[in-house]
N, C-alpha and C positions, 0 to 999 in steps of 0.2 A: 756284355749285358748291361744296359743302362739302368738308372733308378726307375723303380716301378711307377707307372703312370696312372694306375687305377686305384689309388688309395680311397677315393670316395666310393668306389664299387665295393671295396673290402668292408667299409663301414655299412653300406646297404645290405650286403650279404650276411653280415653279422646278425641282422634282424630275422633271417630265415632260420630260426632256431630249430623248429621241428625238422626241416629238411636236413640241416647240418647234423642233428643227432641221428636221424635215420641213415644218412650216409655213413656216419661214423660206425654205426652198428654193422654195416656191411663189411667192414675190414678189421674191426677191433680184435677178432680172434687171432690175427696174424701179428699182433704187436707183442714184443717181448724184449727183455734185457735193456741194452743200450739202444736208444731210439734217436734217430736223426730226423728232424723236420726240416725239409728243404723249402725255403721260401715261406717262412712262418708268418709274414705280414704282421697284422695286429693281434694275431694269436687266436683266431676263431676256433682252432682245433687244439691249441697247445695245452690248455688246461686239462682236457679229456685225455690227451696223450700221456700226460704226467702221471695218470692213475695206473698206467700199464708198465712203466719202467722209468729209467733215468733219461730225461729228454735233453738233447742238445739241439738248439734251434738256430738256423742261419737265415740271413737275408742280405741283400745287397744295399738295402735302404736303411741307413742309420737312424732316421727318424722313426721308422716303423719298429725297429729293434728297441728303441727307447720307450715307445708306447707300450710294448710288450713287457719289458723289464720293470716298468713302473707299476704294472698290475700286481697288487699285493696278494692276490689269490692264486697266482701261477708261479710255481717253483721249478724253474728250468734254467739251464745254462745257455744264454743267447748271445750271439755276436755276429760279426761280419762273415759272410761266406758266399763265394761265387762258384756255383756248381759247374758253370760252363768253363771257367779257367782253372778250376781246381785250387783256388786260393781260399783258405779257411783260417779262422782265429784259433783253431785247435791244431795240434801236431800229431801226425801218425796215429790216428784213432780209427778203429773200425767199429761197425755197428751191427746189431742183430736185426734191426728193422730200420728201414728208411721210408719216410712218408713224404710224398711229393704231390700236393693237391693243388690243381689249377695253377701250375708254375711253368711246366715244360713248354707250353705254347708261347710264353713270353721270352724264350731263349732262342737267339738266332741259330746257334749251332746246337740243336737239341740232341743230335747223335753223340756229340762230345759230352754233353751233360749226362746222358744215359750211361756212357762209358765210365765217367767219373763216379757215378752212383754205384756202379758194379764194383769198382775198385774199393769203395768204402765199405761194402758189405762183407761181413764175415761169411765163412762157409756155412751153408744152410740158412743164411739170413734172408729176410723177406723184403721185397720192394712193393710198396703200395702206391700205385700211380693212378691219378685221376686227371683226365684231360678232356677238353671239348672236342666234339666230333662233327663231321660232315661239312664239307665246303659250301653246300647250298645254304647253310645257316650263317655263314660268315658275312657280317654286315657292319654297319657303322659303329655299333657297340664294340665289336671285336677290334676294329681299327682304333677307336678312341682309347681303349685301355691297353693297347700295345700287344695284341695277339699277332704273332707272325703267321699263324696257321690254325686251322682246325684239322683234326686227324681222321684219316680213314681207318676204321677199326681193324680191318684185316691186315693192312699194310703195317700198322703200328705193332701188332703182335708179331708179325714176321720179322720186323726190324729188331725187336727185342730178342727174339730167339737167335738171330744171326749174331748178336752181341754176346751171347752166352747165357742169357737168362732162361730159366725153365719157367714157362708160363703156367701157373696153377689154374687160374680162372680169369675170365674177362666177361664183363656184363655192361650192357647199355643201361643208362639211368635217366629218369626224368623226361617222360614223354610229353607231359603238359608244358614243361618248361621249354621244350623244343618249339612247340607251337607259338608260345609267347615270344621267344627269342626271334623267331622268323618274322613275326608281325612287327615287333618293335625295331629290330635292326635292319631288316630288308625292305619292308613295306613302308613303315612310318619313318624310317631312317633316323631313329633316336640315337643319341650318342652316349647315353648313360643309363644306368639302372636306377630308377627312382625308388626311394625308400618306401613310399606308400604302395607301390606296385609289389615290392618284395613282401610287405606285410600282408597284402591280399593273397599273394602266392602262398605264404606260410599258413594262412588261414585255411586254404583249400587243400594243402599238402596231405593231411591225414587221409583224405578220401581217395585221391588218385594214387598215392604211394601204397595204400593198402592193396590195390590191384597189382602194383609192381612187385609186392612181396610174393604174389602168387605166380606171376608170369613176367618174363623179361619183355620189355616193349620192343616193337619193331624198329623204332627210332628213339633217340634221346638227345639231350644236350651234351651228355658226357659218356665216357667209358671208364669203368673201374677195372684196372688190371692188377692182379696179384701175381707176382713172380718171385723166384728165389734163385740163389746162387748155389750151385752144387759144390 
């Protein structure tokens, strides 16, 4: 796994505050105890995670780790960690919750990463996984920020079950974002997510996400999977 190539996209997505908070509420009930954040980036979720337990955050990019640790309002233990190879700055530690948000698609051997997360979970521990879905949405943005793939929801759930996870729930998210992603990445062939477009998306988010609170969309940009270790 090489250094993350989408730092500018992380900065842009940090502006999607309403969407990030809405997403967080979808999984916050599964957070407890010792929490591992895999691929913390610049810490878009780290501060919120720290309200639910003791957070250990890992990333392969030392510059992003420094950006996170320099934030005075975030109290977490952050350092180098490569979930693909199983190399971490901590030794022999297990976790009650593991959070992996928009990271697995950047890992070449994603099955190995899922195996390593399973090993790091304590019994009855929860994995919170968010990944992009549908190959027909894969476009220039995905390529430019280092996505190896987008996932088939059914196949992903099946693979996790075969690795030993008990899948509690899975849900597609962000119907409107899927339309925008297809237009930007496949039709217009944009290579990045511009900050002004994210701000516009964030402004509209309360309206379309209200509908998603009532019913799961037929398609979305992502799938949120909640799984546990027996």
